[in-house]
Structures are given as structure tokens and as C-alpha cells.
N, C-alpha and C positions, 0 to 999 in steps of 0.2 A: 421363375414364378410365372404361372399362366395368368391370363387376364381376361376379364369380360367387360364389355362396354354396353351401357344402357343408352338407348336413343329415346328421349322423352317426347313421344308424339303427342301426348295429351296437352302439351303447351301450345298446340296448333290453334287453340281457341283464343289466343291472345292477339295483340297487334303484331305478332310476327309476320302475319300475312299482309301487312300494309307497309312495305319498305318505304323508307324515307319519311314516313308520317310520324310525327310525335305529338304528345299532348301538351308540349311546352308552350306553343304560341297561343292556344285558347286560354291557358293559365295565365300567361303575361298580359293578355287582353283583359281579363277579369281583375287582376290585381291592379292594373292601371285604372280601371273604372272604379275600383274600390276607393281610390284616393283622388278621384275626380279628374283624372288625366284623360283627355280624349285621344282617339286614334287619328292619326293623319290620313288623309284620303289615299295616299300611295299604299299604306299599310293595309287599309280596308280592301283595296283592289287586289293586292297580292294574297291576302288571306282568303278572299272570296274565290279566286282562281284556284288556290290550293284545296279549298274545301270542295269545290265542284269537281275537281279531278279525283280526289279520294272517294267521294261519294258515287262518282261514275264508276270507278274501278271496283269498289269493295262494298257498294251499298247492299248487296245481297249476301255479304260474307257471313253475317250472323246466322243465316239459314244453314250454312255449311258448317257451322261451329268452328270456323277457322279464322274469325275476325272478332276482336273484342267489341261487344254490342254497345259497351258504354262509350267507347271511342266514337262510334258512328252516331250515337245519339248527341254526343257533345257537338259534333259538327252540325247536326240538324238544328239543335237549339241555338247554336251560334248564328245560323242562317235566319232564325226567327228574329234575333236581335237586329240583324242587318236589314230585314225586310220591313220593319215597323214603318208605317201603320198598316201595311198589307199582310195582315195576319189571317191565316185560315186555319185555326186550330183543329177543325173538323178533319183536315187532311192528315193529322198526326195522331189519330186515335190508336193506331197500332203501336206507335212509339210510346204514347202515354201508358198504354196497357203494359208494355214491357217494363217501363220504369216503375210503375205502381206495384207491379208484382215482385219487383226485386226487394231485398232486404236493405232498407235505407241506411241502417247503421253500418252495413259493409260498403255501401256506395260512398259513404263519407270517408272511408279509409283509402279510396283510390285517388289517383292524381288527376282525375277528370273533374273540371269545375262545372258539372251540369247544374247544380243548384245556383251557382254564381250567375251563369248566363240566364237562367230562369228568373232570377232576381231582376236583372236588367230589363227582361221582357215585361215582367210585372210592373216595374217602375214606369215604363213607357205606356202601358195600358192604363195605369192610374192617372197619368197626365193627359188622358184622352181629350178632356174638355178644352184644355189649353191649346191642343194642337189641331182641333177641328175647325176653328175659327168661326164657329157658330154655336148658338146655345144648345146645350145638350138636352134632349127631351127625356124627362123622367117617365117611368112607366105609369101610365094613367089608364085604368080599365083595360089592361092587356094590350094597349097600343104599342106602336114600334118605338124603339129607342135608338139613338145614334151611338152613344157611348155606353160601354157595358156597365151594369150595375148588378152585381151578383145577388142572388136570392138570399144567400147566407148572411150577408151584411144587413139585410133588411130585418132580420130577426131581433136586432138590438136597436133601441132608440138612440142612445148616446154612447158610442164606444170609442170617440175620438181620442180621449185621454189615454185609454189603454193601448190603442194602436200607436199613438205618439211615443209612449213608453217603450213599446217593442222596437219601434224604428230607432230610438236612442240606444237601446240596448245592442242592437246589431251594429250600429255605427261605431259604438265604443269598443266592441269586440274586434271588429275588423281594424281598427286603428291601433289595436294592441295597448289600449289604455284601461284604466280601472273602469269596471262595468257600471253602467247607469242602473242603479238598483231601487227605483221607485215603481210602484205598481198600484193599480186601482184595487180597492177592496172587493168589488163586485166582479163576478165572473160572467163572461159572455154566454148567451144562449147559443150563438152560432157555433156549430162543431168545429169549424176552421179556426175560430178564435180560441176555443178550448184546446185544440192541438197546439196552437202558437204558444199558449201559456205553458204547456207541457214541455215544448222544446226550450222555452225560456229557462225552465228549471234545469234542463240538461246543459244549457250553455253556462249557467252559474257553476254547475258541478265541475265541468271540464276546466273552467277558468280558475276555480279554487284549488283543485286537487291534481290537475294535469291529466292528460289523456290515459295514461297507463293505470293510475289508480282509480280514476273516475269510470273507466270503461264499463264494468258490469251494470252500474246503475245507469249510465248514459245509454247503453244498448237498450235497456228495459224501457226507458222514457221515450226514446226515438221510436221503438216498436209500438208503444202505446199511442203515440201521436199519429203514426202511420195508420194504425187501425181506425182511429177517429176520422181521419181524412178520407180513407177509402170507403168506409161504411157510409158516410155522408154522400159522397159522389156517386156511389153505386145506387143510391136511392133517387139520384137527380132525375132520370128519365121518367119517373113517376109525376113530376111536376109538368104544368103546361109548357108547350114549346114556345120559345121566344126568339127574337132575331135582333141582332145589334151589329156594330161595326166589325166585330170578330166572326160574323156569320151566325149560323144557328147555334143557340146556347148548348154547350156540351160540358163534359166533366173537366176537360183541360181549360177551356175558357173561363169556367166558374172559378177555378183555382187561381189563374192569373189575373183576373179582373178584381179579386177580393183585395181589400185593404189590409187584411191580416198578413203580417210579414212571415208567412210560413216558409217560403223557399229562401228568404233572407236569413232566417234563423238557421236553417239547415246549412246555408252557405258559411255563416259565421262559425258554426259547429265544426265544419270541415277544415276551416282555416285554423281554428284553435287546437284541433286534434293534431293537425300536422305540425304545429309549432311546439307542442309539448309532448307528444308520445314517443318519438324516437329521435334522439339528438345526435345520431351517428354522423360523423363528418362527411363521408362521401357516399354512403348508400343507405339513406334512411328509409326503413320499411314500416311506416306506422300500422299498416294492416296486420302485422304480427301480433298486435294486442288482442286480436280476435282468436288467435290460435293457441290459447292457454291450454296446458302450461308450457308446451314446447316453444311457442312463440314468444311468450314473455321471458323465458330463459335467455332466448337470443338477443332480445332487447336489452338485457342487463349485461350481456357478454360483448364487450367492445374490444377485447384483446386476444382471445384464444384463436389458434389457427382454425380449428373446427368451426368456430362461430363465423370466422371470415369466409370460409368455404361455403357455409350455408347462405350467408348474405349474398355472396357472389352468384350462386345458382339462382336464388329467388329474384335478385335484382335484374339478372341478365337472362331470365328464362324466356322472355319474348324474343330477344335479339340473337342469342348465342345457342340456346339449348332446344330450340324447336326441331321437331323430328324431320322436317323436310329441308333442313338446311344442307350445307355441303360438308358436314362433320364427318360422315362416313368416308366420303371420297378423300378428304384431307388425311384421315387416319390411315386408309389403305395406302395412299401415295407415300406417306412417311414410314409405314411399317414394313412394307414389302421389301424394301432393300435389305433389310436385316437377314432374310432368309435365302438370299441369292448365293448360288454356288454350293448349296448344302445337299444336293441330290434331289430325291423325290420331294415334290411339293404339291399338296392337295388343298384346293379351295372349294368350299361348298356353299352354294347360294340357295337358300330355301325361301320360295317367294320371289322368283327371279324375274318377274314381269319387267320388261324394258318399257318404261313409261315416260314420255317427254324426254327430259335430259338424264333421268334416272336409270342407269343400267349398270349395276355393279359387276355383272359377268363380263361385260365388255372391257371394263377397266382391269379386271383380274387377268383377262386374256392378253392384254397388253404387255403384261409381264413376260410373256414368251419372248418378245423382242428384246427385252432387257437383261434377261438371265439366260445367257447362252449354254450354261452348264447344268441348269437345273431341269429335272423331268417334271414338267408342270402339267397338272390335270385340273380342269374346272368342272365340277359337277353342279349342274343347275337344274332345279326342280320347280316347275310351275303347273298347277293342276287345271286351271280354267282353260278350255280348249281355244277360245279366241285369244286369250292373252298368250298362250303357248305359241300359237301361229305368228302372232305380232313379234314376239321376242325372237323366234326362229328366224323370221324375215330380216330383223335388224342384224342378228349376229352372223347371218350368212353373207352380209356385205363385208365382213372383215376379211383380212388376208387369209388365204387357204391355209397357210402354214400355222396360223393361229387356230383355225377351226379344228385342226387335227387334235388339239388338246382339249376340246370342248365335249362334254357329255350332257346334253340337254334332253331331259325327260319329262313327259306329262304325268305327274304324280304328286300327291300330297304327303307330307310327313306328319306323323302323329306318335302316340304312345302304344299303339297296337295295330295289328294288320286287320284291315277291313275295307268295305266300301262305304262311302258317306256321301251325303248331299252337300254340294258346294253351292252357296246362295250368292246371287248377284254377279256382276260382271265388272270389267275394268279393274282399276287398282284397288277397289273396295271388295272384291270377291272374298268370300270368308266361309269357313265351315261353321260359323256361328249364325244360326238362323235369323236372329234379329239384329244383326250387326249394324246395319244402316237404315233400319225402318223400311225396307223395300223400296228405296229411292236410289236413283242414279243421277249424279250431278255431272253436267257437261260444261267444260270451259268454252265460252263463246268468243273469247278474245278480249284483250284490254281489261282482264280481270273479271268480266261478267260471267255469270254462271246461269244454268238452267237446270230445273230438276224435272225428272220424269219417273214414272213407275218403273221399277225394276224387279220383276218377279221371276227372272231367269234362275233356273236350277239345273244342275247336272250331276250325275253320279261319277265320283272319281275314286281311284284306288288310294288308300291310305296305308302307309307302313312306317314303322320306326326307322330312324335314320341307320341304326346298326344293321337293318335288313335291306336298306335301299342300296347301300354300297359296301364293298369289302375293301378297306384300305388299312394300312398299318397306322397312319396317323393323319390328322388334318391340321393344317397350318392356320386356316381361318374358316370359321363357321358363322355365316350370317343368317339370321332368322327374322323374317318380317312377314307374318302370315295373318294379319288382321284379327288377332285375338286368340290364336292357338299356339302362341310361343311357349307357354309352359308345357303343353302336351308334347310339343316337338323336342323340348329339353328332356323330358321324361324318356322318350324314345332314344335319345342320344346319350342317356346317363351311363350305360355300360362303357362307352368310349370315353366319357368325361372322367369317371372315376379310375380308369386305367391310364389316365395322363396321355391320352392319345389326341387330345384337342388342345392346341396351344392358345388360340384366341377365339373368343365368342362375341358377336355383335347381335343384340336383339332389341326389338322395339318394345318400348314400355308405354302402354296406351291406356285410354279409358276402359278397355276391356278388362283391365286388371283391377276393377273397383272392388271385386270380391276376393282378390288375392293380395298377398303381402310382398312388396319388394324386399322388406327386411328378411323375411324367411328365406327367400332365394338367395340373398346375400350371404346369409349364415350358411346355407347348404353348400354354396360354392366355395366359401372361405375355408370350410372343413376339408375339402378336397384339394386345397391349394391354389384358388383363384383370387386375384385381387380384383375388385370391381371399381368402375369409374362411370360417371355421367359424361357422355360424349358431347362436346361443344364444338362450335366452329373455330374457336381460338384456343381452347385449352381442355383439359380433362380434370374432373374433380373426383377425388377418391370417395368411396361410399362404403367401403368395408374394412379391409386390413386383417391380419391374422387373428386379432382379438376383437374385431368389429370396432376398432377404436375410431374409425372415421364415419361411423353411421350416426345419423341424426333422424328423429322421428318426422321431421318436416320433409324428408326426402320422399315420403309417400305422396307425391304431388298428384298422382292419378287416382288415389283412392276416392276422392271427390272431384270427378273431372269437371264439374260446373262451378266449383268454388273459385272466387276471385277471378272470373273469366271476363 
């Protein structure tokens, strides 16, 4: 049975690019704070050092779409907690804009305790008068204030009872106790207070019915509250400017200095959702509740083998199935010995640019030294001129005996013969005009990156694989062409249907947003191929003769920005 392997490159938007960083220690810190346990000084120093290291290495990663932006925001908000009272929220306007534009109901389903950290910041800001050791000046005729007093809170004369109720509601929810269900009959005029009351209803719903049953109504209530908050804060610049201990009044400081428990309610919702939505013993995935109906079916399936495969892929997507891991190298290392001593062996590398440590052609050529009886030929195709020269320079350093088995050509593979424009340079060069928005990203060392305009174009020859080389069979065909993988497969289809290609490795990326992995899996299954997701530790089946291993959640690149 022939095989094909999928490299899930769209997973690169996750924390896969932040090795050894996890979201567990901010979560542990928030949980300890919820029950009133302080951090030891040694823990604070260790966390601060780790936070600074990750921010230094990956602080710009969200611009590359290669780092989970929620993870980075979690670190930055944790630093807000540690720096109090030296808060300068005006420096975090970009971060606040990123968070406010996200869907908060989906943020609640992540493992990152953003709202729990903001709750700690809000509690510190609200205790400002006690920490300043001087009387706080109230706003009088537009004069200065030392402690923040948000404009929204001034819209109501007496709201302390309502605010105390919400405080008690949040505390009882976090303690996993019966909810404190008393409330004032009057509604606040402050939009932040109105949003807090909406979130209180959502918290009651999830506590009563559980996350799975309450999700549709909960998502609607959270969305409504988010709209109330963002609408009010967007109108804030129309008010006169003021200054306080947080610096110039801005949207973020207005939210954090309010006595309304907005972020506390969001935090309590996140905690209750995680406790009640997915009770799987080893790999809980509460965010599946938002992927109805396929996701809810997996939540209910705790026993089937297919359900286990789906859970494993989604749980380990960041760590094992990211496209730039060493899965390809591991696969080739273990698969090549099976063909030794069997006569002619042909390997084809389409998109053969040798970049950093990645150079599959070099690894394939090393098989020459191991298989003394095989007639090995490596055909490598790279269309970008500069990439071609760099790859050629790397491969010419190999032993001359190996180089005699290499056929390196400057050409692109496609589904018909023509000339086409190649856009961009480096590893992101693509036949797709808008592939990377005309930007080139350079690594500056220590994980730092820099962007610059990349308007490079060049004309390159494009031919179907069946026209690029004349061979009887291909043992391994690897395709990584930044968006044109399906076109390359179309050009190779005559060889595939004639059973002349034993194994195929191709990249599955955000370029597939308009395509369907399931359709390709069906087509390849019909002609005798088994399909697998390629991980660093294992392979997960995704097709089978009757497509029995397929699941709709495997279309992970159809919405490349989801759950990122």
C-alpha cells in the first residue's frame, strides 16, 4: 500500500515556536492567587527571568504568525501584576487592541489565564488609596488626581451594593461553591456595569447547566458584554483628557480602574468552563465545544480509537505536528532503509531550498553511502535563483561520490507547462502573488526578527512533474512549495495513478483555506494511498480504504487563524 504524509504547517501560529515555554506556570500563579496564597520571592524572581527571556526571544512572533499571541499577552499582563504600582497602561495600547478585537468567548476556552491576571491588576489598582500613603485627591473642576477614578463609575450615585454582589458571585464561583445569587433591582447606567450584569447571567448559566449545554447562550451573552465594553471604551477619547497614577487616561486604564468586576467575571467564567466542559482524564479540550457539531461529538466520545486520534492531534498540535519540526527528517531516516538493495531508487525534492538546518536533498544523498547496491538518483527542483545558488553551494560541499547522484535544476513544478512569476525570496518564495503580503522576515538571532518590504519577482519555467523527469518509479516525492502543492500533485497525477510513486510528503498550510484536505484524502485513497498526519513522535491515520479514519476536525488549516 502506498502512503502519503501531511505536514501541518499552519500549526506554526501556535506556541510551537516557543520551545520550553508553557502556559502552566501563569495558570498556577493565578490559581494560587484565587485562594489567597502568595508567591514566594524566589518564585517571583524565577518567573520574571523566564518571562523576560521568552518576551525577548519571541516578542515579535505574533507578527510572523508563528507564535501564539495569547501566550505573549499572558506574559505581558503577568508583568503588569509584578510591576504594580508602576503601571503604564498607555504603553500597552497595541496589546489591548489585540485582546479587545479577539472573540472573548473563544479566549475563555484557551488555557491562558489572561482575565485572571487582569483581575489581579484591577484589584491592585482598586486598592490604590491604601497603597499611596497619602489622601487621594478626587477630581475637582478637572484638577489632577493621584488615584484612578474611572468616568464610568461616576455615572451612578450608589452602586456599591451591586458591586459587592458581583464580587461575592465571582469569589463563590472560583471557590467552586454554590453561587451567591442576590442582586440589586436597579440596573447601573455605567456601560461597564451593564456588561458586568450580562456576564453574571452567563456565569449563572454555565454553573447551572455546565459548559457543554450552556455554550450557545453563554457565547451570545459574552459577545453582548464585549460589545457593550468596546463601544463605551471607543467613545472614551471624546471625553476631556485626565492624568492619574496610571498616566494619561486611556481605554485600558479606564477598564482596570473601574470597580465593576468585568475581568473577574470573565476569569470565573473561564474557570467554570474548564471544570465542566470536557472531563476527559488525560487530554481535556474544552474549546471543542465551539466546534459544533464535530467538536461536541468528540467531547462525548471518550472511548473510540478515532476519537483518541483526534484528541491526540489537537492536543499535541503545538508540540508534535508543527510543520517545521523534525518529523520529515525522522520519517526519511526510518523509511529509507526499507528500500535498500532493491535496484533503482529515485527521490524527488520539489521546493529543495536548503535553509538553516533544513535540507532534505542532503539527507537523501547521504543514503548513497548506506546503500551500496542501489542505483540512487536525487532530483531536486528550486525555482528562486538566489535560493537555487545557495542550495547548490551547500550541496557541492558534500562528497563528490554523492554529488554524482544529484540532479539539481532551477525550475518550478505545476499542473501545466508555462512561465510564471515567482514572488518573494528566501524560504517564503511562492507562485502565489499574495502569499506573505510582500514582506520578508529575517532572523536577527536569539529568536528576534525583522520585517522589510519584499517586492522581488522573477520569471521561472513551470512544468508538470511528469514532464520534468522521465523515470520508471519514484520512491519518495516531497512537495513544499508555499501554496502550490495541489497544482504540483495535479502535474504528478499520471505517475500517481500508475502506481509509480511509493510515498508522498506534502505541506498542508494556510494556503489551503479554499481547498479541502478531505477531498484530497478521498482522491488518494481511491488510487491506493493511505494518508497520515506526520508528527515528530508518531503518525496519525487520516484516510483508510473506506475513509474510516477521517474526521472533519482534521481540516485544521481551513481557518488558519482559529484558536491561534
